C-alpha positions in Angstrom: 0.0 0.0 0.0 1.4 3.4 -1.0 0.6 7.0 -0.2 -0.4 7.7 -3.8 -3.0 4.9 -3.7 -4.6 6.2 -0.5 -4.5 9.8 -1.9 -6.3 8.5 -5.1 -9.0 6.8 -3.0 -9.5 9.8 -0.9 -9.9 12.2 -3.8 -12.2 9.9 -5.7 -14.4 9.6 -2.6 -14.5 13.3 -1.8 -15.1 14.3 -5.4 -17.5 11.5 -6.3 -15.7 10.3 -9.4 -12.5 9.2 -11.0 -12.4 12.0 -13.7 -13.0 14.8 -11.1 -10.4 13.3 -8.8 -7.9 13.1 -11.7 -8.6 16.9 -12.5 -8.1 17.9 -8.9 -4.8 16.0 -8.7 -3.7 17.0 -12.2 -3.3 13.3 -13.2 -4.9 11.1 -15.9 -8.1 9.3 -15.1 -6.4 5.9 -16.0 -3.7 6.6 -13.4 -6.2 7.3 -10.6 -8.2 4.2 -11.6 -5.1 2.1 -11.5 -4.0 3.3 -8.1 -7.4 2.6 -6.6 -7.7 -0.8 -8.3 -4.2 -1.7 -7.0 -5.2 -0.5 -3.4 -8.3 -2.8 -3.6 -6.5 -5.7 -5.1 -3.5 -5.7 -2.7 -5.8 -5.5 0.3 -8.6 -7.8 -1.0 -11.3 -5.2 -0.3 -13.9 -3.4 -2.5 -14.1 0.3 -1.8 -16.4 1.5 -4.6 -19.5 0.3 -6.2 -19.1 1.2 -9.9 -21.6 1.5 -12.6 -21.9 3.5 -15.9 -23.5 6.6 -14.2 -21.7 7.0 -10.9 -19.3 5.9 -8.3 -20.5 5.2 -4.7 -18.7 4.1 -1.6 -19.1 0.7 -0.1 -19.5 0.3 3.7 -15.7 -0.4 3.9 -15.1 2.6 1.7 -17.1 4.8 4.1 -15.0 3.5 7.0 -11.7 4.1 5.1 -12.9 7.6 4.2 -13.4 8.5 7.9 -9.7 7.5 8.4 -8.3 9.3 5.4 -10.1 12.5 6.3 -8.2 12.5 9.6 -5.0 11.5 7.7 -5.2 14.4 5.3 -6.2 16.8 8.0 -3.1 15.9 9.9 -1.1 16.4 6.6 -2.6 19.9 6.2 -1.7 20.6 9.8 1.9 19.6 9.2 2.1 21.7 6.1 0.4 24.6 7.9 2.7 24.4 10.9 5.9 24.3 8.7 4.7 27.3 6.8 3.7 29.2 9.8 7.1 28.8 11.4 8.3 31.2 8.7 6.4 34.1 10.4 3.9 34.6 7.5 6.8 35.3 5.2 5.6 32.5 2.9 2.7 30.1 2.5 -0.7 29.6 0.8 -4.2 30.8 1.8 -7.1 29.1 0.1 -10.4 31.1 0.0 -13.8 29.9 -1.5 -16.4 32.6 -1.8 -20.0 32.7 -3.0 -19.2 36.1 -4.2 -15.7 37.6 -4.4 -17.1 41.2 -4.0 -17.5 41.1 -0.3 -13.9 40.0 0.6 -12.0 42.2 -1.8 -11.3 45.0 0.8 -9.9 42.4 3.3 -8.0 40.7 0.5 -6.4 44.0 -0.6 -5.2 44.9 2.9 -3.9 41.3 3.5 -1.8 41.5 0.3 -0.3 44.8 1.5 0.6 43.4 5.0 1.7 39.9 3.8 2.9 40.3 0.2 4.7 36.9 0.3 1.6 34.8 0.9 0.1 33.2 -2.1 -3.7 33.5 -2.2 -6.0 31.2 -4.1 -9.6 32.7 -4.5 -12.2 30.5 -6.1 -16.0 31.1 -6.5 -18.9 28.7 -6.0 -22.4 28.6 -4.5 -22.8 28.4 -0.7 -23.0 24.5 -0.7 -19.7 24.3 -2.6 -18.1 26.8 -0.1 -19.1 24.6 2.9 -18.0 21.5 1.2 -14.6 22.9 0.4 -14.1 23.8 4.2 -15.1 20.3 5.2 -12.8 18.7 2.6 -9.9 21.0 3.8 -9.6 22.4 0.3 -10.3 25.9 1.6 -9.1 27.7 4.8 -11.7 30.4 4.7 -15.2 30.6 3.2 -17.3 33.6 2.3 -21.0 32.9 2.7 -24.3 34.8 2.2 -25.7 33.3 5.3 -24.1 32.5 8.6 -24.1 28.7 9.5 -25.6 28.0 12.9 -23.6 24.8 13.4 -21.2 25.0 16.3 -18.3 23.6 14.3 -18.1 26.9 12.5 -16.7 30.3 13.6 -17.9 33.4 11.6 -17.4 37.1 11.2 -20.0 39.2 9.5 -18.6 41.4 6.8 -21.9 43.2 5.7 -25.7 43.0 5.4 -27.5 43.9 2.3 -31.2 43.7 1.2 -32.2 41.3 -1.6 -33.4 43.1 -4.6 -34.9 42.3 -8.1 -33.4 43.6 -11.4 -34.4 43.7 -15.1 -33.3 45.0 -18.4 -33.8 48.7 -18.6 -36.3 48.6 -21.6 -38.4 45.7 -20.2 -41.9 46.2 -18.9 -40.8 44.9 -15.6 -39.0 48.2 -14.6 -42.2 50.3 -14.7 -42.6 49.6 -11.0 -40.0 50.9 -8.6 -41.0 48.4 -5.9 -42.3 44.9 -6.0 -44.0 42.8 -3.5 -43.4 39.0 -3.1 -46.9 38.5 -4.6 -45.8 40.6 -7.6 -42.7 38.4 -8.1 -44.9 35.4 -8.2 -46.5 36.6 -11.4 -43.2 37.5 -13.1 -40.8 35.3 -15.2 -38.1 34.8 -12.6 -34.5 33.9 -13.5 -32.9 32.3 -10.4 -29.7 30.7 -9.5 -29.3 26.9 -9.1 -30.3 25.1 -5.9 -27.6 25.6 -3.3 -27.7 29.4 -3.6 -28.3 31.0 -0.2 -29.8 34.1 -1.9 -32.3 31.9 -3.7 -33.0 29.9 -0.5 -33.6 33.0 1.5 -36.0 34.4 -1.1 -38.0 31.2 -1.3 -38.1 30.6 2.5 -39.3 34.2 3.2 -41.9 34.0 0.4 -43.1 30.6 1.7 -43.4 32.1 5.2 -45.7 34.8 3.7 -47.8 32.3 1.7 -46.2 32.9 -1.6 -44.8 30.3 -3.9 -42.0 31.5 -6.2 -41.0 29.3 -9.2 -38.3 30.2 -11.7 -38.9 30.3 -15.4 -35.3 29.9 -16.0 -32.7 28.4 -13.6 -29.1 29.3 -14.4 -25.8 28.3 -12.8 -23.9 31.2 -11.4 -24.5 34.9 -10.8 -23.0 36.1 -14.1 -25.2 33.6 -16.1 -28.3 35.1 -14.4 -27.2 38.6 -15.2 -26.6 37.8 -18.9 -30.0 36.2 -19.3 -31.8 39.2 -17.7 -29.7 41.6 -19.8 -30.9 39.8 -22.9 -34.6 40.3 -21.7 -35.0 36.8 -20.4 -36.9 37.9 -17.2 -36.3 39.3 -13.7 -33.2 38.3 -11.6 -32.7 38.3 -7.9 -29.5 39.4 -6.2 -28.3 41.0 -2.9 -28.0 44.8 -3.5 -24.3 44.7 -2.6 -23.7 42.4 -5.6 -25.8 44.2 -8.0 -23.0 46.3 -9.6 -23.7 48.6 -12.6 -23.8 48.5 -16.4 -25.2 45.8 -18.8 -28.3 48.0 -19.1 -29.8 46.6 -16.0 -32.2 48.4 -13.5 -32.6 47.4 -9.9 -36.1 47.1 -8.4 -36.6 47.1 -4.7 -38.6 44.4 -2.9 -40.9 45.6 -0.1 -40.5 42.5 2.2 -38.2 43.8 5.0 -37.1 40.3 6.1 -35.1 39.9 2.8 -31.7 40.7 4.2 -28.5 38.8 3.4 -25.6 38.7 5.8 -22.2 38.1 4.1 -19.7 36.5 6.5 -16.2 34.9 6.7 -16.6 31.4 7.9 -13.9 29.0 9.1 -13.9 25.6 10.8 -13.5 26.3 14.5 -10.8 23.6 14.7 -8.6 25.7 12.3 -9.0 29.0 14.1 -5.5 28.9 15.5 -3.9 28.7 12.1 -1.6 31.8 11.9 -2.6 32.6 8.2 -6.4 32.2 9.0 -6.0 34.2 12.2 -4.1 37.0 10.4 -6.9 37.2 7.7 -9.7 37.2 10.3 -7.9 39.8 12.4 -7.6 42.2 9.3 -11.3 41.7 8.7 -12.1 42.8 12.2 -10.0 45.8 11.7 -11.9 46.9 8.6 -15.3 46.2 10.3 
């Protein structure tokens, strides 16, 4: 049994497939498949159920994943410790955000204070952000809603109302304000399931007895914006993320409960990391 075999198993398990694991490790899919096959053959164990559509863990696979999670967490702790002994003069900080807009002021100040630190900033929906924290692929998450789970520690960056927006020449901009009932009758362009902005809108609407169903569902904020700019319907976004240009006009929503909090989120177990602590401290300074 070799380290590369365990690593291949772990990445297939957390990414849900051989091709995604290969992409994450910058290897070929046949190489990943061979490493997992050798691990299973050498130890006479079946770790995955394979069919044409998906790969799922067996009972033994689930048990091994619990162990490898701890193993790779420890590996990250070793890497982090060795990096931090250099007094923040080198290292890597991984950030996953549901919107990069909110974290840019902190990011700018961090770069000024610690120019030798390499920063990786990726964007995904809220579900992706939380998964990246759990899989130790990210050190810090930026989320549109603060998790209530005790395993997280958070710091609010900003609060912003949720608004609607439409193309400037569309008939939807005649009203300066819309109620939730008004939205129910409009062709809504919403983000994919997993978006906290969408979840907040639908939850508040449901509590008011209003059912909102999208006419178009698009993956990512920019896709929604492009569809709306082309006259495809009415989009939804937090006001802080609306921006300007593209011939779009914002429309206020009258429901006062539609407020999004944007926050930095970390796993509580990683709060003592020097890089994480330095970033969070700068965020507190700005706030």
